[in-house]
N, C-alpha and C positions, 0 to 999 in steps of 0.2 A: 327909785323904788321899782320893784317888780309888781306883778299882778296879784300875787298871793303871798301869804306868810311863808317864810323860809326857815327850815330847821338848821340845826347847828352841826354837831358832830356825834360820832359813835365811838366808844372806847371798849377795848377788850384786853384782858391779860390772863395768863395762865402760868402757874408754878407747878411743875410735875416732879414730885419727890421720887417717884418710883422709876422713872425713865421709860415707862411703858407707852407714853403718849408721844405722838409726833406733834410737837407743840406748834410748829409752823402750819401744818395742815389744819390743826384744830383752830388756830387763829384765823386762817383763811375762811373756814366754814362759818365761824362766828361773825366775821365781817360781812359775809353774804347775808346773814340774818339781820345785820344792822345797816345794810346798804341804804335803806330808806332815810337814814339820818344824815347822809352826806354822799353826794354823787360827783363831786368835783375831783377829788383825789383820794388816795388811800396808801397805806404803808404797813409793813410788818417788820419788827425787830426781833431777833432771836439771840439769846445768850447761851453760848456753848463753852463750857469750861472757863467762864469768866470773860470771854471775848464776845462783844456785841456786834453782830452783823445785821444789816438791814437793807431793805429795798422799798422805795416809794416812788410814786409817779402820779401824773394826772390821769384820770379815767376811772372806770368802774373796777370793782374787785376782779371780775372775770377778764378784764382787758389787761390789767397791770400784772396779775399773777398767773403766769403760765406754769406748766409742769416744771420746765427748766428753771424758772426763777425760784419756785418753791424749793426745788432740790438744792439750789445754790445756797440757800440759807442754812442748810445743814440741820443736824439734830442738836438739841439742847435741852436744858431743863426748864427754861423760861422763854416766854414769848409775849409780845404785846402787839396790838394792832389798832388802827385808827381809820375811820372814814370821815371825810371833811366836806363841809360846806362853809365858805368863808364868810363869817360874820365880822371878822376883822382881818384885814390883809387881802391882797388880790389873789386871783386864781393863778397860781404859779407853782412849778415843781418845788421851788425853794421853800414855799410855805406848807408843803405837804408834811404830814406827820406819820410816825413818831419823829421827834427831833432828837438827834443823838449828839451829845456834848462830850468832848474830851477835855478834861481839866487835870490839874496837877495831882489830884488825889484819886483819879480814876476816870471811869466812863459812866455816863448816865443817859438814859433814853426817857423822853417825856412825851405824853400825849394828853391833850386838853380838850375839854368840852365846856364852853361858856365864854364869857367876856369879862375881863377885868375893867373896873370903872376907873382905876388910877393907873392904867397902863402907860398913858402919855407922860405923866409926871415921873413914874418910875424909870421909864426909858431915858428921859432927859437926864436924870440924876446919874444913871449908869453910864451914859455916854460921856458925861463930864468927868467921870473917873477913869475913862480910857476904854470902856467896854465897846467892842465892835459888834454890830448887828448885821446879820446876813439875810434876814427876812423882814417882812413887814407884818408879822403876826405877833399878837401879845403873848403867845406861847413861849416865844424866845425870851420875852421879859421875865416870865416865870422861871425859865431855865437859868437865866443869869442870876436872879435873886437867890435861888436855891444853891447854885454853885458858890456864890460869895459866902453864904452862910456855912456851906460845907467846909470851907477853909478854916473856920473857927469852931467847928463842931466835931464831936467824937464819932458821929455816925451819920449816914444819909438821912435816917428818919429824924434825928435831932435837928439836922439842917432844914428839913421840910417843916418841922414844928416851928422853928424860928422864922422861916420865910413866911409862914401864914400870918404872922403879925404884921407884915408889910403889904400883903395882898388884899385888895378890896374888890368885891363884886362876885361874879359867878365863876366857879372853877371846880369841876370834877376832874381828877387827874389819875392817870396810871403812870407810875414811875418805875423804871427798872435799872438797878445797879448790877454789877457783876455777881452779887450774891443774894440780892433781895428783890422782891416785887412788892410795890407799895401802892395802895389805893387811898385817895384823899377826896373829901368833899368840903366845900367851903362851909363856914358856920351857919349860913342861911339855908344851905341845902337846895339851891336853886335848880340844879340839874341832877338827874338820876344816876345812881351807881349802886349796883348790887353785888352780892358775893354768892358763889356757888361751889359745889364740890363734885368731883368726878373721880371715883376711886381714891387714889392718894394725891390727886391734883386739886389745887385751889384755884378758883377762877373769879375774875371780876368783869362785869359787863354793864353797859349803859342800860340794857333791858334784859328781862328774863327770857325773851324769845331766843336769844343767842345761846343761853344755857340749855333750853329745850332742844335746840338743833343738835347739840353735842351729846344729849342724853344725860346732862348733869342735873343735879338737884339744887334747888334754890335754898340757900342757907338764911340769908337776911339782907336787908339794906345796909349799906355803909351809912352810918348816921351823919347828920350835918355836923361839921367840925371834926370828924373822926379821921384818924390816920390808921390804916390797917397794914401791918407789915407781915409779909410771909417769907420765911427762909427755911433752912433745913429742919428747924425745930417746930415748924408749923406757924399758924397765924397768931399775932398778938395785936392789941389795940392801944393806941395812944389817944386819950380823950381830953387833952388839955384845953382844946378850943370848943368842946361840946357844951351846949346849953348856955352860951354867952348871949345869944340873941334868939328871938323866936324864929322858928323855921318858916321859910317862905318859898315853898316848892312851886315851880312854874305850872300853873293850872293848864296851860296850853299843851303840856305833855299829854294830858287826858283828852283834850279836844282834837288834837291833830298830830303831834309829833310822834308819839309812841305807836308801835304796831298794836293792833287790836287784840292779839293773842298774848300780849305781855301783861304782867302784873306789876304795877308800879305803886310804891308806898302802901302796899297791902291791899290794893284795889284793882280789880280787873278793868283794863282799858275798854274792852268790849262792853261791859256793863255800864261803865261811866258814860259812854257815848249814847247808849240807849236811854239812860236817865236824862241826858241832855235833850233828846227828842221828846221824851215824856213831859219834861218841864216846858218845852216850847209849845206842845199841844195845849197845856193848861194856860199858859201865858198869852198865846196868840192863836186861838181857835179860828177856823174858817170853814165854810161849807165847800167841799170839794169831792171829787170822784176817786182820786188816786194820790198816794204819797210816794214820791221817788227820792232817791239820794244821789248826789254827785259823787262818783267814785274817787277815792276809796273811803275817806274818813267820814263822808256824809251818809254812808249806807247804814251804819249802825244807828245813827241818830234818826234816820228816816224810819227804821223799823220801830224804834221807840215811840216816835210820833204816831205811827199807824196804830200801834197797840193801844196807846192811851186814848186816841181819838175815835177808834173804831172804823176809820177810813181805810180801805184796802191798800196794802203795800204792793208796789209794782216795780219792775225793772225798767227804768226810764232811759238808761244810757248803757252802751257797750263801750268798754275801754280797751284801746289798743295796748296790749301789754308789752309791746316791743319798742316803745318810745319812752325816753326818760321824762322826768317831771318837767313841767312847762318852764319853771324858772331857770333851768339849766341853759336855755337858749339865750344868747348874749344880746340880741337886739329885739326891739319891739316887734318888728315885722316877723322875725323868726318865731316869737312867742305867739303871735296871732295865727300863723300857719300851723303851729304845733297843736293848738286847741282843736282845729278841724281834724287833724290827723289822729289826735288822742281820743276824742269822744265822738260818738255818733248816737243820736236820739233813736229810741225804738218807737217808731210811729204807731205801731199797733197798741202800745201802752197809753199813749197820750193823745191820739187823734180825737178831736171833738170833746175832750174832757177838761174838767177843771182840775189843774195839777198843783199839788203842793211840792215844791222842790226844796230839799234840805241840803245845805252846804255848810262847811265848817267855818267859813269866814268870808268877809268882804274887805279887802285892803284898799286897792285902788279903784276897783269896780269894772275895769275893762274886760277881764275874763268872765265875770258874772254876766255882763251884758251879752257877750258872745254865746255863752251857754244858754241863756234865755232865748236868744235868737234861734238857736238850734231847735228848741222846743216849739217855738212859734212856727218855724218852717215845717216841722213834723206834724202840725195841725192842732196843737194845744189850744183850747178855747180860752182858758185863763191860766195864768202862771202866778202862783203865790209863793214867794220865797221866804223861807225860814232859816235863820242862821244859828248854828249850835254854839255860838260864842257871842259875847257882848260886842258892841261896836268898838273898833280900835280908835282911841282918841289921843293916845300918848305914845311916845317912842319907847322902845324896850332897849335896855342897856345890858341885859344879862344873858345874851346868847342867841337872840333872834335878830333878823335883819330889818328891824323897823327903827331907823335912827333919824327920821325926818317926818314930823307930824304934818307938814304941809302937803305931803303926798297921800295922806290918809283921807279917804273919801268921807268918812263919818265925821271927821274933824272940820270939814269945810261945807258940808251939806246936811240938811235935815232929812229925816226918814222919807218924807214926802218927795223931796227933791231927788233922793237916791232912787226911789221907785221909778221916777220918770227917766233918770239917766240909764238905768239898767233894763228898763222896759217891763217891769212886773206890775201886776194888778194890786199887790200888797206886799209889805215887807215887815218881818218881825225878827228881832234879835233876842237871844237869851239874856236874862237879867244877870247882873254881877252877883246878886245874892244866890241865884240858882247855880251859877258856875262854881261857887265855893262849896256846893253840896254834891258835886258830881262823884267824888271819891268816897262812897259810902264805907264807913268803917275805918277810914284813914284818920290818924291822929295828927297828921302834919298840918301846918298852916300853909296858906297859899299866897303866891305873888299874883296880884291882878292889876299891877301898875299900868299895863298898856290899856286897860279899860277904865281905871278910876284915878290914875295919876298918883296913887299912894305908894311911893317907892320905899322899899324896906332898907335900901342902902342909898346913900347920897349919890345922885347922878354924876357922871363924869363932867369935868370942865370942857374937855374936848370930846365932842360927840360924833364927829364924822367917821363913817366906816373906813374911809381911806385916809385917815389922819396921818399915818406914817408915810404913805406914798406921797402925799402933798408936801410933807416936810422934806423928803428926799428931792422932790422936783424943785422946790424953792432953793434948797442948798445948791443943787446943780446949776441952776440959773445964776445964782450969785457968783459961783466959782467961774462960770463961763464969762461973766461980765468983768471979772478981775483979770 
């Protein structure tokens, strides 16, 4: 486990009927806007006159895509892109997306956000029928299932429709064939996916902030269970899998994952986080002199707490914008050093004062302890921590990197014990009931399984994040022994 909650992936796709858009550059700019959703790897695929070319690699969007690389992708009428953080599969170039598959009926590119709960079982069945896997990502499992269905289906969208009957868990997909761009959400709607329009172009994105970057207008969310197909005749919807189960959108998209300027499921992320802070002020009041937030997702919640409580809001930390998110560092020592480089306390704001510090979560607790230490060293008289999420008590199997409850500090310690471990004078979490009320006006249901253990889909039998790598290692060891 790392020191904080980790997000999953970002998707984007564009179909340009007019030929006026440089779809590769548009996708590049959109991935910039979605970079917060994944910083390990990225990729872009472009379809030009029925031929799909692509480039993907480890690194940030700005590192992977130079002018020369973008130019090499050429002009086309369709493109799709992906930014990745590995919730299943290791950090490797092979696992970068989009994943491009060549099969007897043509070519297909697939990008995926989420986690399948039956990936291990599906992969084993596919391998027993002769399928060969080149990655350790469950996205390749999805690609194989769709490809097999395509051999017996009249169209790519019919194959996707049939494949969804076999897939379980969280999956928002963007799929590109030589003639069509397809967007898909699982029946539960765990992960976001929206639809936009720019002139004669149709776009799909994990968040509306990417649409804003391109000057596109938001049209609507792709509904849970829906398949949206765009071709030369425009968009059309396949709703066979809609309404089969209650929606269970990940509430942590509002708490942490999404950018604050995005609108998700009809609700502003910025406003939802302020509501979280207001709920915290009502549920866990305390006498203090200043309210501060831990950048970035704690800032809006801190503002909401300050407004509700009447305690002044202050800037307590300055964030170094030239360092990646802490969890990108591969070792514990690197992560410890990154916290000191990444944040610095503003002593003028906290010296001699009773401070309320708002953060979005406590997973393992080590990062929280170091941040509290920064405030103590800057002269804070008291530190009261308020968390704009309920305590993490259970693993998540739907696209975040919490697969082992033994590493969750709230699962192993009481609130009083955590107060001592991280060095605060008091600690208060947002209630699960309030978390479900963050998205005012939204009609969707929410998944809060990591807080209350109420899983909307049956958890997987094999839960390890590196389940496919371990299988390969065991197979290799056996062959060496032979």
